[in-house]
Residue, then its C-alpha position, 0 to 999 in steps of 0.5 A: m500500500m505504501k508503494a501505491i501512494v509514493s509512486p505517482a509523485p515521482l512521475g509528476i516530478n519527472k515531468v516537471i524536471k523534463e520541462l525544466h530541462r527543455s526550457l533551460a536548453e531553449v534559454n541556453t540556445e537563445i543566450g548562445i545566439l545572442l552572445h555570438e551576435h554580440i561578439l560579431e558586433i564587437k569584432v566589426r567595431n574593433e576592426e573599424l577602430v583599428g582602421r581608424n587608428k591606422e589613419l590617425l597614426l598616418e595623420v600624426r606622422e604627416l603632421n610631425k613631418q610638417v612641424t619638423s619642416l616648419k621648424d627647419d624653415k624657421a631656423q633657416k629664416a632666423m639665420h638669414k635674418d641674423d646674417e642681414r642684421l650683421i651686415n647692417l650692423r657693420y654698415t652702421l658702424g661705418g665699415d664695409p659689410e663685406e670687409h669681414r671676409v678679407p683675411r687681413f682685416c680679420k687678423e688685424n681685428l683679432k690682434l687688436t681684440f686678443p693681443d698675444a692670443l694667436d702666439k700662445p701655444n695653449i690656444r693652438k694645441g686644441f686645434s685640428a691639424d686637418y684643414k677644412q674650408m669653412t663654409q656657413e654649412l660647416l659652421r652651422s653643423d658644428s655642435t659648439y656653434r649650434a649651442w652658442v646660437e641657441y644659448s638664451n643669454s649673452c655669450l661670446l664665441v671665439l673662432a680661431g685658426s689659420t689657412k694652410p697655404g694650399g687651401r687658400a682660394p681667391l675670395s671670388s671663387s670661395g662663394y663669399 
């Protein structure tokens, strides 16, 4: 008798459990589909962002090139302006603006400004024995000169040296 009373209850529970499993399977399938759709949307958006990031990186590189070019142009204009000011200053002081290019004039001015400096061995020992024809490009490429030009305070740059006899050229052919 006991068996007859207990038996019908498990049959009802099994039916409920079976229905619950079917419902959970449907929910799980629906979640999987929605999750897959969401992953695809994220992948598409990520590819769009990667593409946009590459475009922006190219733009930044191009802008950096333009900034560098503008800085170079500004530096060239500043140097040209400095050269013009120097010529105007020489003219204002009553001298020939081209006179500074004549070696005799330079040597005389150096001796007046720095008496005995050219004859001191400690001044000469730091100079290279190799001769280089001085040009504006060579001077501007020198790190000491660039540091002097970029220095924000007042300072004096002393250039010294001599020309080897074989390295001398007429002023007209030297570009000055």
